[in-house]
N, C-alpha and C positions, 0 to 999 in steps of 0.2 A: 565972259566965259566962266563957268563954274570952276572953282578951285579943285585941283586933284587932291586926294587924301594924302596925308603925310606918309611917306614911304616907311618911316620908322614904325608907324602904327600897324601897317600891313605886315611888316617884317616880324613884328612882335607876335602876331598870331599865326603867321604862315607855318603850316605843318603841325600846328598844335593839335594834339589829340590826347584824350585822357587814357590812362592805362586800362586795359581790359580786365574786368573782374571775372571770377570763376562763375561758370554757369551752373545753376543748381539742378539742371535736368540730367537725365540718364543717357545723354548723347555720347557717341553716335547711335542712332536707331537703325535697325536693319529689317529688311523684308525681302521675300522672294516672290517674283511675279512670273507666271507661266506665259511664254510668248511662242510665236511660230519658230523662233530660232533657239528654243529651249528655255531653260530657267534663267531669268535675268535677276541678278542680285542688286538691290539698291540700298545705299547707305545714306542716311541723312546726318549731316554734320552741323554743329553749331559754332564751329571755329574754322578759321582759314587754314591753320597749320596742319590739321589732321587730313585735309584734302589737297594740300598744296602740291605734293609730289604728283598725284594723278592729274591735277589741273595743268601744271606746267608741262607734264608729259604730253598731253593733248596739244597744248599750244605749240610745242616744238615739232610735232609730227604732221603739221599741215592740216589740222582739223578744220571743219567748217565752223566759222565763228566770225562775229563782227569785231571791230577794234574795241568796242566798249566792254567786251567780256574778258579782257585781259585780267589776270589775277591782280596785278599791281593797280589797275584802275579801280576794281571793286574794293580792294583793301583800303585804298586811299579814301574812296567815297564813304565807306562804312565807318572808318576811324574818325572822320571829321564831320560827317553829316548823318549817315544812316542810324548810327547808334543813338544819337541825340534825338532823332525822330521816333525812337521807340521801336526800331526795326531789329528783330532778332534773326540771326543767321539760321537758315534752314537749307543749306546747300546739299543738293542731291547728286550723288555719284552712282552711276549705273555701270555694272560690269556684266558681260556676257558669260555664258556657262564655262568658257575656257579661261576666265579670269581677266580677260582683256577689258580695259576701260572703254566703255561705249559712249558715254556722254557725261557731262557735268551740267547741272541746272543751277545757276547762281540765284537762289531764291531767298526770300526773307519773309517773316511773318510779323504783322502788326495789327493793332486794333483800330478798326474804322467804325466810328460811332458805336463802340462797344462790341463789335463783332470781329472775331479774328479772321484775317484774310492772308493768303499766301500770294506773293507776286515777285516779279523780277527785281533784283537789286539794281541800284543806279539812279532811280527816281528820274527827275527831269533832266539830269545830266547825261543820261544814256538815251540817245535818240532811238536806238533799237533795243528791244527786249528779245533775247534769244539765248539758246543754250550753246554749249561747245560739243561738237559731235565728231566722233571718229568716223571717217568716211566709209570704212568697211561696215560699221554698224548700220549706217544709212541704207546699205544694200540688203541686209539680212533681216532687219526688223520691219514689220509690216505696219500700215496705218493704224490698225486696231490695237497693235502692241503699244504704240505711243500713248493712246488714250488710257489704256489700263495702267501704264506706268505713272502717268501724271495723276490719275485718280488715287493710286496708292501713295504717291507723294503727299497729296492733300490729306489723306487719312493719317499718315505718320505725323504730319505737322500739327495736327489738332485744329487746323483752321476750318471754318465753316465752308469756305469757298476758295478756289484758286482763281485769281484775277490777273490775266496776262495781257499787258498792254503793248501797243506799238511793235508788233511782231512782223517782220518782213515775210511776205509770201514766198519769196525765194531770195537767195543771196549767193553771189558769185556763181550763178548758173545752176545752183542746186536748190531743189525745193525744200523749204523749211518743213521738217518732219511733223511739227506741231500743227501745220495746216490741216492735218488729218483730224484734229480735234474739232475743227469748225469754229465759227464765231461770226463776227460782223466787222465791217470796215471801220478802221480807226478814223477819227475826225479829219486828220490831215495826212497826206502822203509825205514822203521824203523827196526832196528835189536834188537830182544828181545829174552828172554828165560823164560820159566816157572820154578819157583823155587819149592823147596820141603822142608819139615822140616828136612830131612836128608842131611846135607851139603856134607858129604863124598860120598853118593850115587850120588848126583848131580855132584860132581867133576869127579867121575868115568864115568859119562855119557858125560860130556863135553870135558874132556881132557884125553889124553893117559897117560899110566903109566909113561912113560919117561918124559912127560911134567909136570906132578905133581911132580915128583922127582926134576926136574929142578927148579920149583918154590920154593920148600923147600931149595934147595941148594942156591938159590939167597937170601932167607931170612937170611941164615947163613952168606953169604958174606956181606950183609948189616950190620948185627950185628958186624961182625969182623972189618968192615971198620969204622962204625960211632956210633954204640951202639945199645941199645935195639930197636927192631922194633915193632911199635904199630900203629894201625889204631884208630884215634880219630875223633869224630865229633866236629866241631867248634861250641860251644854253646854260648860263651860270645862274646861281642863286640871285645875285644882284640884278642881272638882266631880267630874270623872271619877275622879281619884285617891282622893278621899274615898269615893265610892261603891264602888270596887273594894276599898278597905281594909275597908269594912263587909262586902262580899260574902265576902272571905277570912275575916274574923272569924266570920261566920255558919257557914261551912263547917267551921271548926275546932271548932265545937260538936257536930258530928255524930259518929257512931260511926266511929272511925278505922280499923276493920278492913277497910272496903271501899275498895279502891284507887281506884275511880271517884270517890269523894268527896274525894280528896286532889289532884285535878287543879289546883285553884286555889292550891295551895301552890307551884306552879311559877312562878318569876319570868318565864319565857318566855311563859307563858299570859297573865299580867297584862300583859306588854308587847304581846302581840298585841291584846288587848281595848282597850288604850289607843290604839294606833295606829289601829285600825279605828273608834274612836268619836270621835276628835278632829276637829272641823269644820275645813275648809280655807277660808281667806279667798277669796271670789270663786269658789269651786268648788262642785261638787255636794254634796248632803248626805252625811255619812259613811255607810258601809254598816251600821254598828252603832249602836244607841241604847242608852244605859244609863239606866234609870229607878230612882229611889230613893223609898221611902216614908219621909217624915220625921215623927217624933212629937216635937215640940219641937226640941231640939238633937240628937236621936238619929236615926240611920238604922236603921229596924227591918226593912226588907225591900228587896231589889233585884231588878231584872229586866233582863236583857240580851236584845236582839232584833235581828234583821236585818230592815230595813224597806224596802219599795218603795212605790210610789204606791198599791198596792192591798192589800198584805199586811204584817202584822206577825208575824214568825216567831220564836218564843221559842227562845233557845239555853241560857239558864240562869236559875234563880230561887234566891233565898236569903232567909232570914228569921231573926230572932233567936228561937231555940228555947229560950232559957234565961229571961231576965228577962221577956220579953213573950209567951211561948208562950200564956198564957191568953187573950190578945187576938186570936189567930189573924191576925197581921200579913200572912201570905201570902195569905189569903182576902181581906182588906181591899184589898191591893194589886191583886190580879187584878180585883176589882170596879171599882176606880178606873181601871185600865188600859183596861178595856173602855169605860168612859165616855169616856176620853181619845181612844181610837182611833175610836170612833163619831163623835165631834165632828170628827175630822180627815178623815172620809170613807173610812177604811180599810175594805175589803170583807171581808177574812178575817183571823182571828187564830188562831194555833196555839201550842201548848205543847210542840212538838217531838216527836221520836221516842222511843219507849219507853213502857212501861206503868206507870202510877201512878194511885192512886185519885183524886188531885186533878185529874188530866188528864181522867179520865172524868167527873168531876163538872162541870167547866166546858166542856169541848169534846166535844160529843156526836157529831161526825162523825169517822170513821176514814178516813184517806186511805191506801190500800194502796201499798206500796212493793215493788220487786222488785230482785233481784241478777242479774247476768249474768256468765258466765265464758266467754271466747272464746280458744281456743288460737291462737297465732301462728306456731308452728313445730313440728317433730317432737317435741322434748322437751316442749313445752307440751301437745301432744295426748296423749303417753304418760304424763307424770308431773305437770307443774305444774298444768294445768287440772283434772284429776281430784282432785288433792290439795286444791286451793283449794275446789272444789265440796264435797268431803266435809267440810272444816273449817267451811265456812259452814253446812252442814246440821246438823252437830253443835252449833254455836252456837245455831241456832234451837231445837233440842230442849232445850238447857239453859235458854234464856230462857223457854220455855213450861212449865218445871218449877220452881216456886218453891223446892222443897227442894234440887234440884241446883244452882240458881243461887245460893242462899244459901251452900251448901258451897263453890262455886267462888270467890265473893267472899271468904269466910273464908280460903281457901288463898292467894289472891292477896295479901290483906292481910298475911298472915304472911310470905310470901316477899319482899314489898317492904319 
């Protein structure tokens, strides 16, 4: 079994983030866009604090949004990862003619092969790219309005193109307004399942009788091997650090030739997860939850998810694939997670974007995602947008070819 990293090492970097320097630009930038609902005023911010009040106001008013677009999630991600990746905040706030906040677009600008591009914040840690929308605004702004607004955002940012990835076609029964912009299918869908209050009925719907029996047998094996089996949420700093140390240890057991499996070796990633999962006294719940499956004194599986009042969206899963592999701790944990979220009244559970056999086994619904590329200037129309579109379509071809994808992962592993 690969040794787990020292907890002290992770604790030393958890939550670490450099102080933000002053931006040299003349932000916030403002523009007025004529829409069918009147003039829409947009403001582009390069800091979280200047848009925080409007953002939190939408969050608390039942806006259409995914769990990943919480202000606390985005702030933790940018403080620990986004800034170091050269991503400059370009957050767009839209207000209708009466001054009401209509939407927030959490966007950032970065240089890709020398060409500036605008895209969603969150990177690979946000399975969904989407804005935060006042539901009244969704009713009064028309499809053509959203395209005009996004085009103006691209112009204000100075980017050659707006590249929007992994956007849900619909969410919580409402159509994503940016579907009006058009685009093409993302390489992979999100695997989800609708929950119910009756956990036993849900399990009967999801898994065969023999599969359910096997899960119960694996729980007994874990108890006989290591001790009492219990799913716990990591709520304290110490518990979060212990769970993340276990997660990192589990990932170290995997084939190291795949670059995507080494993401948790990054101290910055562990710092992001820690910041986003630590509860704040007298504040809202943290945007991330970390759950750990304990067998006696051992953590044999972990699950990280972004959670709202209605959805638990999985971002990462890990399990001990050496000592406890025969007990299928990952399967046991997912079964217990479903029971936990059913009891909490969560309506939807997902295992994230990307194709994997265990996702198809547990989450029978595929939620389609789409990508959009919009040119913002002449160079964008001639070069940047076509290049970005071609790159994304090649990526989709690779992901749908297991042989080519395996070869790509092997090459990436050797190069890194």
